[in-house]
Each structure stands twice: as structure tokens, then as C-alpha cells.
N, C-alpha and C positions, 0 to 999 in steps of 0.2 A: 288382353291378348298376350301370349307368351312368345318371347323371342330369345334366341341364343346369340350371345356376343362372343365370338371367338377372337383370339389374338395369339401371336407368336408364330412359330414355324419359320420357314425360310430355307436357307442353304447352309450346309456344313460339309466338312470333309469327313471321310471315314475315321471313326474313333473319336469324333467330336460330340458335342452336346447341343441340344436345342430344347426349348420348352414351349408348351402350349397352355393356354388357359381358356376356360369357357364359363360364362356366367349366364344364368337364367334371369331374364328381366320380365317383369309382369307380376302382378299382385296375386296373392291367394293361390299359388301353385304349389302343391305338395309333391316334393320330389321323392320318387321311389328308388330310382337309380340314375346315375349319370356317368358318362364316360366318353371314350373315343373309339371310333372305328376308322379303318383306312381302306382305300381302294386304289390299287395300282392299275395302270392301263392293261386291259385284257384279263384282269383277274377279278375274282369275286370280292365283295366287301367282307372284311374280317374284323373281328374284335381285336382291339389293341389293349384296352384296359377299361374297367368300370368299377365304380364304388357305389354301394347301396346306401340308403338312408341310415342303416344300422352300422355302417362302417366296414362292411365286408368288401373285399376287393377280389377281382378276377382279372387275369392277364392272358393274352394270347401266348401260345407256347413260344413263338419266335421272339418275343420281347422280354420274357421272364428273366429277371436278374439284371436287365439293362434299363428298363423303363419303370418309373414309379408314379403312381397316381396318388394325389392327395387332395384335400379339400379344406376349406375354412371350417371353423367350428359350427357354423350354421348350415354347413353342407353346400354352400354356394358362395363363390365359384369353385370350380374344380381345376386342378393343375396336373399337367403331365410333364414330368421331367424325363427327357430321353438322353441317355448316356451311351457311350460306345456305339455310336450310330454306324450302320452298315449301308452299303449302296442299296441293298434289298429293302431297306426301310423307306425308300423313296415312294411316295404316294400322296394322294390327297387325304388328309385327316379330317374326319367329320365328327363334330360333337353331337352327342345324342343324349336326350333326357326323357325318361319315362316318369309319369306322375299323374296327378289328378288336379283338375280345376273343379272344385266342388265334388260332384260324383262322376264327372266325365273324365275318363282316362285319355291320356294323350301320349303319343310317341313322336317327339319332335326332333328334327335334324337341323343342324347348322348348315351354312353354305359350304363349309370346307375350307381348309387352308393347306397350301402346298408345302410339303417337306421334300427337299432334294438333297441327297447325300452322294457326294462324288468320291471316287476311289483315288 
């Protein structure tokens, strides 16, 4: 069975920094892509950043130039460095991984971690 272990987050003032990490636990899971989404109250879930197994990255428009996603050489865990935080970055951040256990595809979500940015 595959689980996601999230850590980091918390509170910061505007202009500050926070970091998140997410690790896939479970054997024989082939990662296709891994990253972070966020959901603020009353808003739709949106992509923050993701990295593919090949190393390609994708960012939400609102975080480009401020957030950086990276990963260990083996592709797991994945880290999100959040700089120059803004109050509108306040949300629950959810780790997501897409991949395969054998031939079975899976789209797995973490429980989420709160990020709160005060002005």
C-alpha cells in the first residue's frame, strides 16, 4: 500500500518563506509525476507545482518565480520551497502523486498541510 508523508508548512508573514516536503512510502510504486496542489476556502483546488519522473516541472501562474519544486535524485521525496509568500498563498496544500503499482495506475493524495500567510 502506498502512502504520502507530508511535512512542513505552518505560518509566516508576507515576504517570508516556508517549505514543504512529501515522500511516497510503499514498495514497488513507479512515480510518473509528483507535486503539490492547494485549496483555499471557497476556491477550487489549483496546481501549485509538479515534477515528472523525467524532471520536467510545471508551476501555477500565481507562484511562478516565487516557488521552487525539487526532488531527490531518486525522485522521492519532493520538496517545495516557497519564497516571497503572499496572504493569497494561504491554503491547505496537498501532495499528489501519480504512478503505477505494477500495471495499476494510481492518483494518490496526501491529507494536506495548512499554510497561513499574514499581512
